C-alpha positions in Angstrom: 24.8 -2.5 -11.0 21.9 -4.1 -9.2 18.8 -4.8 -11.0 15.3 -4.5 -9.4 12.0 -5.8 -11.0 8.8 -4.2 -9.9 5.5 -6.0 -10.9 3.1 -3.4 -12.3 -0.5 -4.4 -11.3 -3.5 -3.3 -13.1 -5.6 -0.6 -11.1 -2.7 -0.1 -8.7 -0.2 1.4 -11.0 0.5 4.5 -8.9 1.2 2.5 -5.9 3.6 0.2 -7.9 5.5 3.2 -9.1 6.0 4.2 -5.5 7.8 1.0 -5.0 10.8 2.8 -6.7 11.2 4.5 -3.3 11.5 1.0 -1.8 14.2 0.3 -4.3 16.0 3.5 -3.4 16.0 2.6 0.3 17.7 -0.7 -0.6 20.3 0.4 -3.3 20.5 4.2 -3.2 20.9 5.4 -6.7 23.1 2.4 -7.7 20.4 0.2 -9.4 18.6 -0.3 -12.5 14.8 -0.2 -12.4 12.5 -2.5 -14.5 8.7 -2.6 -14.5 6.9 -5.6 -15.7 3.4 -5.2 -17.1 0.9 -7.9 -18.3 -2.2 -5.9 -18.5 -1.6 -2.7 -16.5 -1.6 0.8 -17.6 2.0 1.6 -18.6 1.7 5.5 -18.8 2.5 6.1 -15.1 5.6 4.0 -15.4 7.0 5.6 -18.5 9.8 8.2 -17.7 10.1 6.8 -14.2 11.7 3.4 -14.8 14.9 2.6 -16.7 13.1 -0.4 -18.5 9.5 -1.2 -19.1 8.7 -4.8 -20.0 5.4 -5.8 -21.5 3.9 -9.2 -22.1 0.9 -9.3 -24.4 0.8 -13.0 -25.4 -2.7 -14.1 -26.0 -2.0 -17.4 -24.2 -1.4 -15.7 -20.9 -4.3 -15.7 -18.4 -3.4 -12.8 -16.2 -5.5 -13.8 -13.4 -3.7 -17.2 -12.9 -0.7 -16.8 -10.5 0.7 -20.0 -11.6 0.8 -18.8 -15.2 2.3 -15.5 -14.4 4.9 -17.1 -11.9 6.2 -19.3 -14.7 6.7 -16.4 -17.0 8.3 -14.3 -14.4 10.6 -17.2 -13.5 11.6 -17.6 -17.2 12.3 -13.9 -17.4 14.4 -14.0 -14.1 16.6 -16.7 -15.5 17.4 -14.5 -18.4 17.8 -11.2 -16.5 18.9 -12.3 -13.1 17.2 -9.7 -11.1 18.8 -8.9 -7.7 15.4 -8.1 -6.2 11.6 -8.5 -6.9 9.1 -6.2 -5.5 5.3 -6.9 -5.5 2.5 -4.7 -4.1 0.8 -6.4 -1.2 -2.7 -6.2 -2.7 -5.1 -9.2 -2.6 -3.6 -10.4 -5.9 -0.1 -9.5 -5.0 -0.4 -11.6 -1.9 -1.3 -14.6 -4.1 1.3 -14.0 -6.6 4.3 -13.2 -4.4 4.4 -16.7 -2.6 3.8 -18.5 -5.8 6.7 -16.8 -7.5 9.0 -17.3 -4.5 8.4 -21.1 -4.8 9.0 -20.8 -8.6 12.4 -19.2 -7.9 13.3 -21.2 -4.8 13.9 -18.2 -2.8 12.5 -16.6 0.4 9.8 -14.0 0.7 9.1 -11.3 3.3 5.4 -10.3 3.2 4.0 -6.9 3.9 7.1 -5.0 4.7 6.7 -1.4 5.9 10.4 -0.2 6.2 13.8 -1.0 4.8 16.9 -1.1 6.9 20.4 -2.3 6.6 22.4 -4.7 8.9 26.1 -5.5 8.3 25.8 -4.7 4.6 22.7 -6.9 4.3 19.2 -5.8 3.5 16.8 -5.8 6.5 13.2 -6.1 5.7 10.9 -4.8 8.5 7.3 -5.9 8.9 4.6 -6.1 11.6 4.3 -9.3 13.5 2.1 -10.7 16.2 -1.0 -8.7 15.0 1.0 -5.6 14.8 2.2 -5.5 18.3 5.9 -5.6 17.3 8.0 -5.0 14.2 10.3 -7.8 12.9 13.5 -7.3 11.0 14.3 -10.0 8.7 17.6 -10.5 6.7 18.2 -12.5 3.7 21.5 -14.5 4.2 21.4 -16.3 0.8 22.9 -15.2 -2.3 19.7 -15.2 -4.4 17.0 -12.8 -5.4 15.5 -10.9 -2.5 11.7 -11.1 -2.8 9.2 -9.0 -0.9 5.6 -7.7 -0.9 5.3 -4.1 0.2 2.2 -2.4 1.7 0.6 0.1 -0.5 1.2 3.7 0.6 4.0 3.0 2.9 6.6 4.4 0.5 6.1 7.6 -1.6 8.2 8.1 -4.7 8.6 11.9 -5.4 11.5 11.9 -8.0 10.4 14.3 -10.8 13.5 13.6 -13.0 12.3 12.1 -16.4 14.1 9.0 -17.5 14.4 7.8 -21.1 12.5 4.5 -20.5 13.4 1.6 -22.7 10.2 -0.2 -23.5 10.4 -3.7 -24.9 8.1 -6.7 -25.2 8.9 -10.0 -23.8 7.7 -13.1 -25.6 7.7 -16.2 -23.2 9.0 -19.4 -24.6 6.6 -21.5 -22.6 3.1 -20.7 -21.1 1.6 -23.0 -18.7 -1.9 -24.3 -19.2 -4.0 -22.4 -16.8 -5.2 -24.2 -13.7 -8.2 -21.9 -13.2 -11.2 -22.2 -15.4 -13.0 -18.9 -16.3 -16.7 -19.7 -15.5 -18.3 -16.1 -15.5 -17.2 -12.6 -15.0 -18.8 -9.9 -12.9 -17.6 -6.2 -12.7 -16.6 -5.2 -9.3 -18.4 -1.9 -8.2 -16.0 0.9 -8.4 -15.2 2.4 -5.0 -12.8 5.2 -3.7 -9.7 4.1 -1.6 -9.1 5.9 1.5 -5.5 6.0 0.4 -6.4 8.4 -2.5 -8.4 10.9 -0.3 -6.9 14.2 0.7 -9.2 14.5 3.6 -10.0 11.7 6.0 -12.4 11.9 8.9 -11.4 8.9 11.0 -13.3 7.6 14.1 -12.3 5.5 17.0 -13.7 4.2 20.2 -14.8 7.6 21.4 -17.4 7.8 18.6 -18.2 4.1 18.3 -21.9 4.3 18.9 -22.3 7.3 16.5 -19.8 6.2 13.9 -22.2 6.8 11.0 -22.4 10.4 11.8 -18.8 10.8 10.3 -20.3 10.3 6.8 -22.0 13.7 6.9 -18.9 15.5 8.1 -16.6 13.8 5.5 -19.0 14.6 2.7 -19.1 18.1 3.7 -15.3 18.3 3.8 -14.9 16.6 0.5 -13.2 13.7 2.0 -13.8 10.1 3.1 -14.6 8.2 6.3 -12.1 5.9 7.9 -11.8 4.0 11.1 -9.5 2.7 13.8 -9.0 -1.0 14.4 -11.4 -0.9 17.4 -14.2 0.3 15.3 -13.6 -2.4 12.6 -13.3 -5.2 15.2 -16.6 -4.0 16.7 -18.2 -4.6 13.2 -19.2 -1.0 12.8 -16.9 -0.5 9.8 -15.4 -2.5 6.9 -11.8 -3.5 7.2 -11.1 -1.6 3.8 -11.4 1.7 5.7 -9.2 0.7 8.5 -6.2 3.0 9.1 -3.1 1.5 11.0 -0.4 -1.0 11.0 -2.8 -3.8 10.3 -4.9 -1.7 8.1 -3.9 0.9 5.3 -1.2 3.4 5.4 -2.6 6.8 4.4 -1.1 10.3 3.7 -3.8 12.8 3.4 -3.5 16.6 3.5 -5.9 16.6 6.5 -6.5 13.8 9.0 -9.3 14.3 11.6 -9.0 11.8 14.5 -12.3 11.9 16.3 -12.4 9.7 19.4 -9.2 7.9 18.5 -6.7 7.2 21.3 -3.8 6.9 18.9 -1.9 3.8 20.0 1.4 3.0 18.1 -0.3 0.6 15.7 -2.7 3.3 14.6 -0.1 6.1 14.3 1.9 3.7 12.1 -0.8 4.1 9.5 -0.2 7.8 9.3 2.5 8.7 6.7 3.3 12.3 6.1 0.0 13.8 7.1 0.2 17.5 6.5 -2.3 18.6 9.1 -3.9 16.6 11.9 -6.8 17.5 14.2 -7.5 15.4 17.2 -10.7 15.4 19.0 -10.7 13.6 22.4 -11.9 13.9 25.9 -8.4 13.2 26.9 -6.1 15.9 25.9 -3.1 13.6 26.8 -4.0 10.8 24.5 -1.1 9.7 22.3 -2.7 11.1 19.1 -2.8 14.5 20.6 0.9 14.9 20.8 1.0 14.6 17.0 -1.8 17.0 16.3 -1.7 20.6 15.0 -5.0 21.3 16.8 -6.3 19.4 19.7 -10.1 19.7 20.6 -10.9 18.5 24.2 -14.4 17.4 24.3 -17.1 14.9 23.3 -16.7 13.5 19.8 -20.4 13.4 19.0 -20.9 17.0 20.1 -17.9 18.2 18.0 -19.3 16.4 14.8 -22.7 17.9 15.4 -21.4 21.4 15.8 -18.9 21.1 12.9 -21.7 20.0 10.5 -23.9 22.8 11.8 -21.3 25.4 11.3 -20.4 24.2 7.8 -24.1 24.2 6.8 -24.5 27.8 8.2 -21.8 28.9 5.9 -19.5 30.2 8.7 
């Protein structure tokens, strides 16, 4: 039976559990799932994975990818995983290539889809700034490594598993190459991928993009943006939706002044309800919408806010 290792990253545990769906796309039901935690919350993984491996060695500096790569490499030598999946976060994008070098294997980064070609795994990812999708096949007989975009795969299996939890004690821990000079807590902020309501703006409301804050707040959701808004400097890349941004799956997605090219639509994953506001009723996003409002984006936002405030 195939064996798949999933790195459980602190603060991103839910998205890491969703990588079980990636493993299912690769192997179907014929695989054994293993989660590896250094300092993550293991509760979301319990009952979902076949095995949960923890490392609590005091010598381990969990922020040093070289140290972690050495330990995971040692564990791989003992367990011989068929595939290793890492979430494509800021930290995951540093860990994955370091581990690939450690194992002497290839790495496909930021995958968004799994396919199969002549009994081989095909890893699909955006290329050329999201203009095309590239399919990559591992032709060597070694561990398949990939980093996976958060929110692309959603694991919905509710069957409880009897997770075997055990602690791994590394034989050797490298001296850290990073010196810990100081520590500053990162301000906590919500992630648009966790919001059930997204009010998203595009080029049609570029000059009045800040207006969306009021509407999003009244709807109990968050503001997000298309790539055009981000590239213009009106919004931070952390709230960008699309193939080169974040993959989202809210209950309600309100696309205000967004044309909806393929790269943006690729960022919408299982959206329950979509409302499109556009002066062009034939814009690509409108073909996906439950409701299309043909008209000026600014006028729509103003009237929506007024209607909500009036209690109607």
